[in-house]
C-alpha positions as CSV (number, residue, x, y, z in Angstrom):
1,X,38.7,166.7,150.2
2,X,35.4,165.7,151.7
3,X,31.9,167.1,152.3
4,X,30.6,167.8,155.8
5,X,27.5,165.6,155.1
6,X,26.1,163.6,152.2
7,X,24.5,165.9,149.6
8,X,22.4,165.6,146.5
9,X,24.0,167.0,143.3
10,X,21.4,168.1,140.8
11,X,22.6,168.5,137.2
12,X,20.6,170.0,134.4
13,X,22.0,169.4,130.9
14,X,21.4,169.5,127.2
15,X,22.8,170.3,123.8
16,X,23.2,173.4,121.6
17,X,23.9,174.3,118.0
18,X,22.2,171.2,116.5
19,X,23.9,168.8,119.0
20,X,27.4,170.0,118.1
21,X,28.1,171.0,121.8
22,X,26.8,170.2,125.2
23,X,25.9,172.4,128.2
24,X,25.3,171.6,131.9
25,X,24.6,173.5,135.1
26,X,23.6,172.5,138.6
27,X,23.3,172.9,142.3
28,X,23.3,171.1,145.6
29,X,20.4,170.1,147.8
30,X,20.8,168.8,151.3
31,X,20.9,169.9,154.9
32,X,23.1,172.2,156.9
33,X,23.9,169.8,159.8
34,X,23.0,166.3,158.6
35,X,23.1,164.0,155.6
36,X,20.8,164.7,152.7
37,X,17.7,162.5,152.1
38,X,18.2,160.8,148.7
39,X,15.9,161.8,145.8
40,X,13.4,159.5,144.2
41,X,12.0,159.4,140.7
42,X,9.1,161.7,141.5
43,X,11.4,164.3,143.0
44,X,13.7,164.6,140.0
45,X,10.6,164.7,137.7
46,X,9.4,167.8,139.6
47,X,12.9,169.4,139.1
48,X,12.7,168.6,135.4
49,X,9.2,170.2,135.1
50,X,10.2,173.3,137.0
51,X,13.3,173.7,134.9
52,X,11.3,173.3,131.7
53,X,9.1,176.3,132.8
54,X,12.2,178.4,133.4
55,X,14.0,177.2,130.2
56,X,11.1,177.8,127.8
57,X,10.1,181.2,129.2
58,X,10.8,183.9,126.6
59,X,11.9,186.4,129.3
60,X,14.5,183.9,130.7
61,X,16.5,184.9,127.6
62,X,17.6,181.3,126.6
63,X,18.3,180.9,122.9
64,X,16.1,178.5,121.0
65,X,19.4,177.0,119.7
66,X,19.7,175.4,123.1
67,X,17.9,172.2,124.1
68,X,17.2,170.8,127.6
69,X,17.5,167.0,127.5
70,X,18.2,165.7,131.0
71,X,17.8,166.2,134.7
72,X,19.9,164.2,137.1
73,X,20.1,163.8,140.9
74,X,22.9,161.9,142.5
75,X,23.6,161.4,146.2
76,X,27.3,162.2,147.0
77,X,28.7,160.7,150.2
78,X,31.0,162.5,152.6
79,X,34.1,161.2,150.7
80,X,32.9,162.8,147.5
81,X,31.8,159.5,145.9
82,X,28.5,159.0,144.0
83,X,26.2,156.5,145.7
84,X,25.4,154.4,142.7
85,X,22.0,153.1,143.8
86,X,20.8,156.7,144.6
87,X,21.1,158.2,141.1
88,X,18.0,159.3,139.3
89,X,17.4,160.6,135.8
90,X,14.5,162.4,134.2
91,X,14.0,163.3,130.5
92,X,11.6,165.6,128.8
93,X,8.9,163.8,126.8
94,X,9.0,166.5,124.0
95,X,11.7,168.7,122.5
96,X,12.4,171.6,125.0
97,X,14.2,174.5,123.5
98,X,14.9,178.0,124.9
99,X,12.2,180.7,124.5
100,X,14.3,183.4,122.8
101,X,14.8,183.7,119.0
102,X,17.7,186.1,119.5
103,X,21.2,185.0,118.4
104,X,23.1,183.3,121.2
105,X,26.6,184.2,122.4
106,X,29.5,181.7,121.9
107,X,29.1,178.7,124.2
108,X,31.8,179.8,126.6
109,X,29.8,182.9,127.5
110,X,27.2,182.6,130.3
111,X,25.0,184.6,132.6
112,X,26.0,183.8,136.2
113,X,23.6,183.4,139.1
114,X,25.3,183.7,142.5
115,X,23.8,181.6,145.3
116,X,24.4,183.1,148.7
117,X,24.0,181.9,152.3
118,X,23.8,184.3,155.3
119,X,27.6,184.0,155.8
120,X,29.4,187.2,154.9
121,X,32.5,185.3,153.6
122,X,34.4,182.0,153.6
123,X,33.3,178.5,152.9
124,X,29.7,177.9,152.0
125,X,29.1,181.7,151.7
126,X,28.5,181.8,148.0
127,X,28.4,179.6,144.9
128,X,28.0,180.1,141.1
129,X,25.5,178.6,138.7
130,X,26.1,179.2,135.0
131,X,22.9,179.8,133.2
132,X,23.0,178.4,129.6
133,X,22.3,180.1,126.3
134,X,21.9,183.7,127.1
135,X,20.5,185.5,124.1
136,X,19.9,189.0,125.4
137,X,21.8,191.7,123.4
138,X,24.5,193.8,125.0
139,X,24.0,197.5,125.3
140,X,26.5,200.2,124.3
141,X,27.9,200.2,127.9
142,X,28.8,196.5,127.6
143,X,26.1,195.4,130.0
144,X,22.7,193.7,129.8
145,X,19.6,195.8,130.3
146,X,18.5,195.8,134.0
147,X,14.9,194.8,133.1
148,X,16.1,191.7,131.3
149,X,18.3,190.7,134.3
150,X,15.4,191.2,136.6
151,X,13.2,188.8,134.6
152,X,15.9,186.2,134.7
153,X,16.2,186.6,138.5
154,X,12.4,186.4,138.9
155,X,12.2,183.3,136.8
156,X,15.1,181.6,138.6
157,X,13.5,182.4,142.0
158,X,10.3,180.8,140.8
159,X,12.2,177.7,139.8
160,X,13.9,177.3,143.2
161,X,10.8,178.3,145.1
162,X,8.9,175.4,143.3
163,X,11.5,173.0,144.6
164,X,11.4,174.3,148.1
165,X,7.6,174.2,148.1
166,X,7.3,170.6,146.9
167,X,6.8,167.9,149.4
168,X,8.4,165.4,147.0
169,X,11.7,167.2,146.5
170,X,13.9,166.4,149.5
171,X,16.0,168.8,151.5
172,X,16.9,172.4,150.8
173,X,19.0,174.4,148.3
174,X,22.4,174.5,149.9
175,X,26.0,175.5,149.3
176,X,28.3,172.5,150.0
177,X,32.0,173.4,150.4
178,X,34.6,170.7,150.4
179,X,37.1,170.6,153.3
180,X,40.7,171.6,152.8
181,X,43.9,171.5,154.7
182,X,45.4,168.6,156.8
183,X,42.0,167.9,158.4
184,X,39.5,168.4,155.6
185,X,36.7,166.8,157.6
186,X,36.9,169.7,160.1
187,X,36.8,172.5,157.5
188,X,34.0,171.2,155.2
189,X,30.8,173.3,155.4
190,X,27.2,173.2,154.3
191,X,24.8,176.2,154.5
192,X,21.4,177.0,153.2
193,X,21.0,179.3,150.3
194,X,19.2,182.5,151.4
195,X,19.4,184.7,148.3
196,X,20.2,184.6,144.6
197,X,21.5,187.4,142.5
198,X,22.1,187.8,138.8
199,X,24.6,190.3,137.4
200,X,24.3,192.4,134.3
201,X,27.7,191.5,132.8
202,X,28.0,188.3,130.7
203,X,30.7,186.1,132.1
204,X,32.9,183.3,130.7
205,X,33.3,179.8,131.9
206,X,36.1,177.4,131.3
207,X,34.6,174.5,129.4
208,X,35.8,171.5,127.4
209,X,34.7,171.4,123.8
210,X,32.6,168.4,123.1
211,X,32.1,168.3,119.3
212,X,32.3,171.8,118.1
213,X,35.2,171.3,115.6
214,X,36.9,174.5,114.6
215,X,37.6,175.2,110.9
216,X,40.5,177.5,109.9
217,X,40.9,179.9,107.0
218,X,44.5,180.2,105.9
219,X,46.3,183.0,104.1
220,X,49.8,182.8,102.7
221,X,51.9,185.9,103.5
222,X,54.2,187.5,101.0
C-alpha cells in the first residue's frame, strides 16, 4: 500500500486518568496533486498552540482528567515510510488539561469528527478523527445535546482554520487514502478536506490498553 504523494501526518497525544492510559488523534496535511512540504519547528508549534486553545475550552467538552502533552508532525513518503529527518515535536510548557469538570466516559468512548472532501464516495472522500475525553452527558434519548455538539464543531473549525490561515503551517488539510489492489500506486488518492461534521452519538474506537490494569472482583458460586 502506498500514498499518492508524500504527506505530513500530524499526531496530537497525551495521557488521562493520572497517566494510567494514553490517547492520540491526528490528521494529514499535504497537497492533492503533489508532495507535501515538510513541517519545521515553528509550524508544529503553531499546531500545538491552536490545539491547546481547542483542548482547554470548556465548551469543547474535554474532561480535565485528560492532559495534552505532545504534538508531532512527520513526513511520510509515498511508500508509507517516515522520513526520519523530517519529524518535529512540540510540547506544552505548562500542564494542559481539558476544560470540562464533568465525569469522562470510558477511554474507548469518543466523539468522532468526520472530515469530508467534495467527493461523494470512494477513496479520499471522508476520514474520521477521534476527539479525546468527551465529558458531555448523554440525554434520555441516548444522544448528546445539539447545542454541545455545535460548540465542539465550532471550536474544531476554529482550530483547523488557524492552521489554514497560518503562513508557517505548510500545505492543506487533506484526506490521504492508501492505494489498494495489484497496482496500488494507481489507486492511491489525496483530496482536500472541504467540510467537517460532528455527530451527536458517542462512538467507540478500538484501542490498545497502555497501562490501565483491570482489577477483578470474584464471587464463589454455591
